[in-house]
C-alpha positions as CSV (number, residue, x, y, z in Angstrom):
1,X,-0.2,0.0,0.0
2,X,1.4,3.1,-1.3
3,X,1.8,6.2,1.7
4,X,-1.0,8.1,-0.3
5,X,-3.0,5.2,0.5
6,X,-2.1,5.0,4.1
7,X,-2.8,8.3,4.5
8,X,-6.1,8.1,3.0
9,X,-7.0,5.2,5.6
10,X,-6.1,6.9,8.2
11,X,-8.1,9.5,7.1
12,X,-10.9,7.9,6.7
13,X,-10.2,6.4,10.2
14,X,-10.1,9.7,11.9
15,X,-13.6,11.2,10.1
16,X,-15.2,7.6,11.7
17,X,-14.2,7.9,14.9
18,X,-15.1,11.6,14.8
19,X,-18.3,11.0,13.5
20,X,-19.1,7.8,15.8
21,X,-17.8,9.5,19.4
22,X,-20.7,12.8,17.8
23,X,-23.3,10.4,17.5
24,X,-23.0,8.7,20.7
25,X,-21.8,11.6,22.5
26,X,-25.2,13.4,21.1
27,X,-27.2,10.1,21.9
28,X,-25.8,10.2,25.4
29,X,-27.0,14.2,26.2
30,X,-30.1,13.6,25.4
31,X,-31.6,13.9,28.8
32,X,-30.0,17.4,29.6
33,X,-32.4,18.1,26.5
34,X,-35.7,16.3,27.5
35,X,-35.0,18.1,31.1
36,X,-35.0,21.3,29.7
37,X,-38.7,20.1,28.6
38,X,-39.9,18.3,31.7
39,X,-43.3,20.2,32.4
40,X,-44.2,18.3,29.1
41,X,-45.4,15.1,29.4
42,X,-43.7,12.6,27.5
43,X,-45.7,11.1,25.1
44,X,-46.3,14.9,23.5
45,X,-42.6,15.3,23.6
46,X,-42.8,11.8,21.6
47,X,-45.4,12.8,19.3
48,X,-43.4,16.3,19.1
49,X,-39.7,13.9,17.9
50,X,-42.0,12.1,15.3
51,X,-43.5,15.3,13.5
52,X,-40.2,17.0,13.2
53,X,-38.2,14.0,12.1
54,X,-40.6,13.8,9.2
55,X,-39.6,17.0,8.3
56,X,-35.8,16.9,8.4
57,X,-36.0,13.1,6.8
58,X,-37.9,14.3,4.2
59,X,-35.8,17.0,3.2
60,X,-32.9,15.0,3.3
61,X,-33.8,12.1,1.6
62,X,-35.3,14.6,-1.1
63,X,-31.7,16.9,-0.8
64,X,-29.9,13.7,-1.5
65,X,-32.3,12.2,-4.2
66,X,-33.5,9.1,-2.0
67,X,-36.9,9.7,-3.0
68,X,-37.3,6.6,-5.5
69,X,-36.1,4.1,-2.3
70,X,-38.9,5.9,-0.3
71,X,-41.1,4.6,-3.0
72,X,-40.1,1.6,-3.5
73,X,-40.3,1.1,0.1
74,X,-43.5,2.5,0.8
75,X,-44.9,-0.2,-2.2
76,X,-43.4,-3.5,-0.7
77,X,-46.5,-4.9,1.6
78,X,-43.8,-7.3,3.4
79,X,-41.3,-4.4,4.0
80,X,-44.5,-2.5,4.8
81,X,-45.4,-4.7,7.6
82,X,-42.1,-5.1,8.8
83,X,-41.3,-1.4,9.4
84,X,-45.3,-0.4,11.0
85,X,-43.8,-2.9,13.6
86,X,-40.4,-1.5,14.1
87,X,-42.2,2.2,14.0
88,X,-44.1,0.9,17.1
89,X,-40.7,-0.3,19.1
90,X,-39.2,2.5,18.3
91,X,-42.3,5.1,19.7
92,X,-42.5,2.5,22.9
93,X,-38.1,3.0,23.0
94,X,-38.5,6.6,22.7
95,X,-41.4,7.6,24.9
96,X,-39.9,5.1,27.7
97,X,-36.8,6.5,27.6
98,X,-38.3,10.0,27.8
99,X,-40.6,8.8,30.7
100,X,-37.3,7.4,32.9
101,X,-35.5,11.0,31.9
102,X,-38.9,12.8,33.2
103,X,-39.0,11.0,36.2
104,X,-35.3,10.6,37.2
105,X,-34.6,7.3,36.3
106,X,-32.1,8.0,34.1
107,X,-29.6,5.7,35.7
108,X,-32.3,3.1,35.3
109,X,-32.1,4.1,31.6
110,X,-28.2,3.3,31.9
111,X,-28.8,0.0,33.0
112,X,-31.0,-0.4,29.7
113,X,-28.5,0.7,26.9
114,X,-25.6,-1.2,29.2
115,X,-27.7,-4.4,28.6
116,X,-28.9,-3.9,24.8
117,X,-26.2,-5.2,23.3
118,X,-26.0,-8.6,25.1
119,X,-29.3,-8.6,25.0
120,X,-28.9,-8.3,21.0
121,X,-26.9,-11.4,21.8
122,X,-29.2,-13.3,23.5
123,X,-32.1,-12.7,20.7
124,X,-29.5,-14.1,18.1
125,X,-29.8,-17.0,20.2
126,X,-33.3,-17.4,20.5
127,X,-34.5,-16.1,17.4
128,X,-31.8,-16.5,14.8
129,X,-30.2,-20.0,16.2
130,X,-26.7,-18.7,16.6
131,X,-24.2,-20.2,18.7
132,X,-23.2,-18.4,22.0
133,X,-18.9,-18.3,22.1
134,X,-17.4,-19.3,26.1
135,X,-17.0,-15.7,26.5
136,X,-20.6,-14.4,25.4
137,X,-22.4,-17.0,27.5
138,X,-20.1,-15.5,30.3
139,X,-20.9,-12.5,29.5
140,X,-25.2,-12.7,29.0
141,X,-24.9,-15.0,32.5
142,X,-23.0,-12.1,34.4
143,X,-25.5,-9.5,33.5
144,X,-28.2,-11.7,34.2
145,X,-26.9,-11.8,37.5
146,X,-26.3,-7.8,37.8
147,X,-30.4,-7.2,36.9
148,X,-31.2,-10.4,39.3
149,X,-29.2,-8.7,41.9
150,X,-31.1,-5.6,41.7
151,X,-34.8,-7.0,41.3
152,X,-33.7,-8.6,45.2
153,X,-32.7,-6.3,46.8
154,X,-35.0,-3.5,46.1
155,X,-37.9,-6.0,45.4
156,X,-38.9,-4.3,42.2
157,X,-38.1,-4.8,38.5
158,X,-36.3,-1.9,36.9
159,X,-38.9,-2.1,33.9
160,X,-37.9,1.1,32.2
161,X,-34.5,0.2,31.6
162,X,-35.4,-3.1,30.4
163,X,-38.2,-2.4,28.3
164,X,-35.8,0.5,26.7
165,X,-33.2,-2.7,26.3
166,X,-35.9,-5.7,24.6
167,X,-37.5,-2.7,22.5
168,X,-34.4,-1.5,21.1
169,X,-32.9,-5.1,20.7
170,X,-36.1,-6.3,18.8
171,X,-36.0,-2.7,16.5
172,X,-32.5,-4.1,15.8
173,X,-33.6,-7.7,15.1
174,X,-36.0,-6.8,12.8
175,X,-33.9,-4.3,11.2
176,X,-31.5,-6.5,10.0
177,X,-33.8,-8.6,8.8
178,X,-35.4,-5.9,6.6
179,X,-33.7,-5.0,3.3
180,X,-33.7,-1.2,3.4
181,X,-31.5,1.2,4.4
182,X,-31.1,3.3,7.5
183,X,-32.3,6.8,6.3
184,X,-35.3,5.4,4.0
185,X,-36.4,2.9,6.9
186,X,-36.6,5.7,9.4
187,X,-38.7,7.6,7.0
188,X,-41.4,5.0,6.7
189,X,-41.2,4.2,10.2
190,X,-41.7,8.0,11.0
191,X,-44.1,8.3,8.3
192,X,-46.3,5.8,9.7
193,X,-46.5,7.5,13.4
194,X,-47.0,10.7,11.7
195,X,-50.6,10.9,11.7
196,X,-51.4,9.3,14.9
197,X,-48.9,12.1,16.3
198,X,-49.7,14.8,14.3
199,X,-53.5,14.2,16.0
200,X,-52.5,13.8,19.5
201,X,-50.7,17.1,19.3
202,X,-53.5,19.1,17.3
203,X,-56.1,17.5,19.9
204,X,-54.1,18.7,22.7
205,X,-53.7,21.7,21.2
206,X,-57.2,22.0,20.8
207,X,-58.2,21.6,24.1
208,X,-55.0,24.1,25.6
209,X,-52.8,22.0,27.2
210,X,-50.7,21.6,24.2
211,X,-47.0,23.1,24.8
212,X,-46.0,24.2,21.8
213,X,-46.5,28.2,20.8
214,X,-48.7,28.0,24.3
215,X,-44.9,28.5,26.5
216,X,-43.2,30.6,24.6
217,X,-40.6,31.0,21.5
218,X,-38.0,28.7,23.4
219,X,-40.3,25.9,24.1
220,X,-41.3,26.2,21.0
221,X,-38.0,26.3,19.3
222,X,-36.1,23.5,21.2
223,X,-39.5,21.1,20.5
224,X,-38.7,21.7,16.8
225,X,-35.3,21.0,17.5
226,X,-36.3,17.5,18.3
227,X,-36.0,16.9,14.5
228,X,-32.7,17.6,14.0
229,X,-31.4,16.0,16.9
230,X,-32.9,13.1,15.8
231,X,-31.3,12.9,12.9
232,X,-28.1,14.3,12.8
233,X,-26.7,11.6,15.5
234,X,-28.0,8.8,12.7
235,X,-26.3,10.6,9.7
236,X,-23.3,10.8,12.2
237,X,-23.5,7.1,12.7
238,X,-24.1,5.8,9.1
239,X,-20.7,8.0,8.1
240,X,-18.6,5.9,11.0
241,X,-20.3,3.1,9.7
242,X,-18.6,3.3,6.3
243,X,-15.4,3.8,7.7
244,X,-15.0,1.9,10.5
245,X,-15.0,-1.7,11.1
246,X,-18.5,-3.1,12.6
247,X,-16.4,-4.0,16.2
248,X,-15.3,-0.6,16.3
249,X,-18.1,0.8,15.9
250,X,-19.4,-1.4,18.4
251,X,-17.0,0.0,21.1
252,X,-17.9,3.5,20.8
253,X,-21.5,2.4,21.7
254,X,-21.1,2.1,25.4
255,X,-20.3,6.5,25.3
256,X,-24.3,6.6,25.5
257,X,-25.1,4.6,28.3
258,X,-21.8,6.1,30.4
259,X,-22.8,9.4,29.3
260,X,-26.5,8.6,31.0
261,X,-24.7,7.1,33.9
262,X,-22.6,10.3,34.7
263,X,-25.6,12.5,34.1
264,X,-27.6,10.9,36.5
265,X,-25.3,10.3,39.3
266,X,-23.3,13.7,38.8
267,X,-25.4,16.3,37.4
268,X,-29.0,15.3,38.2
269,X,-28.4,13.6,41.9
270,X,-30.0,10.2,41.8
271,X,-29.2,8.0,44.5
272,X,-26.5,5.5,43.7
273,X,-26.5,2.4,46.2
274,X,-24.3,-0.1,46.7
275,X,-26.7,-2.6,45.0
276,X,-26.4,-0.2,41.8
277,X,-22.7,-0.5,42.1
278,X,-22.9,-4.3,42.0
279,X,-25.2,-4.5,39.2
280,X,-23.8,-1.9,37.1
281,X,-20.2,-3.8,37.9
282,X,-21.4,-7.6,37.0
283,X,-22.7,-5.7,33.8
284,X,-19.4,-4.0,32.9
285,X,-17.2,-7.1,33.2
286,X,-20.1,-8.8,30.9
287,X,-19.6,-5.8,28.4
288,X,-15.8,-6.7,28.7
289,X,-16.0,-10.2,27.9
290,X,-18.6,-9.2,25.4
291,X,-16.0,-6.9,23.6
292,X,-12.6,-8.6,24.7
293,X,-14.2,-11.5,22.4
294,X,-15.8,-9.3,19.4
295,X,-12.0,-8.0,19.2
296,X,-10.8,-11.7,19.1
297,X,-13.0,-12.5,16.3
298,X,-13.0,-9.5,14.0
299,X,-8.9,-10.6,12.8
300,X,-10.3,-13.8,11.6
301,X,-13.2,-12.0,10.1
302,X,-11.1,-9.4,8.2
303,X,-8.9,-12.6,6.9
304,X,-11.7,-14.4,5.5
305,X,-13.8,-11.5,3.7
């Protein structure tokens, strides 16, 4: 490989790393945004996120000249049914996450996103009949032990965190099977949710309880900004995925729940007990095993390509 090609590869890797870091940092900073709108119900915030995302995605697809891909997806009944299901799952994920932030359960949301990649592994075994390596099996058992410790100690299931993890894992599984690119898929998903979301916003607006245009220009501007805040990290993530190995992108995933953990403890003062430390310690150990396994397999996968 020539010096010019090496320099180009380094530049591509740097751009990919910066894109991935920024995407996951934006996702990790979402609580700051939602806390600024904490007087608005979670369902209303989720509906604004859907409506404004459709507007931004439609503009992006038009600029990228991807409207043909959108029309093809809308004409495929099987794909449309799959994206209707993933749309419902992403709506469930969004509203649960927003609810957790608004109800001072950012730590629990962090737990959900830490558990998410390990739940992906478990779903791969159950649904896709994939085989686990010894390290992967140990990682899943460690994470399960961590969640079990939290349930036994507090006598309550951390349902918000587990629902965030489960909804996003099932969403990712179905999107893996759906033959559609990220932008077009998200556009169809949000377009399916658009009319119900818009109808809800019109209804709460008519009864006088809606926030948009009633709580001042700053709040209205923040609500409209949800479209950019949703699509920007997706664009950055897509750029990173093109330039980095998949295992490397997976490593950046942990930036988001780490940001949530730090915000919960140091910014929002959520209580962290000994059992929380035990739970997160077991999950961090599980993720270390999982990451080690992914990195050890990556060179062999590259060699077969």
